C-alpha positions in Angstrom: -12.1 -4.8 5.3 -9.9 -3.8 2.5 -10.5 -0.7 0.7 -9.7 -0.6 -2.9 -8.6 2.5 -4.8 -7.4 3.0 -8.0 -5.3 6.3 -8.6 -3.9 7.4 -11.9 -1.2 10.1 -12.5 -1.6 11.8 -15.7 0.1 15.0 -16.9 2.9 16.3 -19.3 6.2 14.5 -19.4 8.8 15.5 -16.9 6.4 17.1 -14.2 7.3 14.5 -11.5 4.4 12.0 -11.7 6.8 9.0 -11.4 8.9 10.6 -8.4 5.6 11.3 -6.7 4.1 7.6 -7.4 7.6 5.6 -6.2 7.9 8.0 -3.3 4.4 7.3 -2.0 4.8 3.5 -2.7 8.5 2.9 -1.7 9.5 5.9 0.5 12.0 8.7 -0.3 14.7 6.2 -1.5 12.1 4.5 -3.9 13.0 7.2 -7.0 16.3 7.1 -8.3 17.9 10.4 -9.7 19.2 8.3 -12.7 15.4 7.3 -13.6 14.5 6.1 -17.2 11.4 8.1 -18.4 8.2 6.0 -18.1 7.3 4.5 -21.6 3.4 3.7 -21.5 2.5 3.2 -17.9 3.7 1.5 -14.7 1.3 -0.1 -12.3 2.5 0.1 -8.6 0.8 -1.2 -5.5 0.5 0.1 -1.9 -1.3 -1.2 1.1 -1.7 1.4 3.7 -3.4 1.3 7.1 -5.3 4.1 8.3 -7.7 4.2 11.3 -7.5 0.5 11.7 -8.8 0.0 8.0 -6.5 -1.2 5.1 -6.6 0.7 1.8 -5.0 -1.0 -1.1 -3.9 1.7 -3.7 -3.1 0.7 -7.4 -1.2 3.6 -8.6 -1.1 3.8 -12.4 1.8 6.0 -13.7 1.2 6.9 -17.1 3.7 8.5 -19.7 3.5 12.0 -20.6 3.8 11.4 -24.3 0.9 11.6 -26.3 1.7 8.5 -28.3 0.9 6.4 -25.4 -2.8 7.9 -24.8 -4.6 4.7 -26.2 -2.5 2.8 -23.6 -3.2 4.9 -20.9 -7.1 5.0 -21.7 -7.1 1.2 -21.4 -5.4 1.0 -18.2 -8.1 3.4 -16.5 -11.0 1.4 -17.5 -13.1 -0.1 -14.6 -12.4 -3.7 -13.6 
């Protein structure tokens, strides 16, 4: 059985949403110090095994800029 979970990172620009998302999905080396700011949103996937169950995380890393608010709202609608 696979548990599916969608996690959305929202917040002001330059607070570390992308760093947290990439570190969770790819480990400490996943986030580059020369990272380019997220435009709109980025979707990352992480399959994690916990207590003999698989959890499939869909991480949505949103831009902190208000101009992308409509894109963010569309990405977080239930599927």
